[in-house]
N, C-alpha and C positions, 0 to 999 in steps of 0.2 A: 483463688487458685493463683499459680505463679504468673501466668501471662497477664491476668487482670491486675495483679499487684504491681508488676513492672510498669504497666501503663499509668496507674494511679501515682506511683512514686515519681516517675519521670515527669508527668504532668503537674505534680504537686497540687492535684485537684481531684478529689474523689468523684466529682460529678461527671468525669469522662466515662465512668463505669455506670451502666444501667443495670439495676438489680432486678432479678426475676423477670427479665424482659425477653429472654430467648428460650425457645423450645428446642434445645440441642443436647440434652442429657442423654448419654448412651446413644450417640448418633455418629455413625461412621460414614464419611462422605469424601469425595475427591476435593482437591483445592481448586478454587477459582483464582488462578494466578493473574496478577496485575502485570502491566507492561514493565514495571520495575523488576519483576522476577528475572528477566533476561540479564539485567545488570547486577543482580544479587551475587554476593560472595558465596552465599549459601547454595543457591540454585543455578547461578549463571554458568558455572563450570561443570554442573552435574551431567552425567551421560543422558542422552535423549531418552533412553529407555526408562530411567528413573523419573524424569520429568513427565513422561507420558503416563506412567503409573500414577503419579501424584495427581495429575489432571483428570484421569479417566476412571480410576478405581476407588472403591470405598475403603481407603487405607488410613485415613486420619480419624483419630478418636476424639470426639468432643464430649466432655463430661461436665457441662456447665449450663447454668441458666442465667448467669450474669455475663455481660460482655461489653465491648466497646463498639458502638455503631460508627460507621464511617464519618458521619456528620460531626459527631463529638470529637473524633480523632482530628479531623481537618480544622476544627475550631480551636484546637489547642496548639499554640505556637511552640510550646515546649515539646510536644510530641512530634510535630512535623519537623522541628529542628534537629531531632535526635534519631527518629525512626523513619524508615521507608516502609510503606505497606507492600508486602509481597503477595498476600492473598487475602481474599474475603470469602465468605460463605453465606449461604442462606439457611436459616433454621427450618424446621418442619412446616412452619407457617409462612415461609417466604421472607422473613425479616433478616436483613443483611447485618453481618457482624465482621469485624476484623479478625482474621484467623492466624495470620503470620506477619510479623514485622521483623525488620533487621536494623540494628543500629548502624548508622553510616558516619556519624560525626561525634567525636568526643567533646562534650561541653560540660563544664563544671555545673553541678546542680547545687544551688544555694539551699541550705536547710533552714 
């Protein structure tokens, strides 16, 4: 899916993606926002009502079983140099995955 592909391309390393690791297909949940969300261009200026809905109501749609776990994200310098983690979530079994990132720095990606 798109989110996973962006992470793999940016990291230039398919191992940041864990295959069939998450039980989150057809799962609607609120976002677990990180501290970085307050500084986010995407959410930082959003009205409080929108942020409250995103944090408390089952409004996000997760349709995947593959994902990027926080440890894999943090271990990739390419990912941490390009993206800031805005939210994480837990799948049905309590396994954490990155759910929202935001690019904060433009860096050339060597192919």
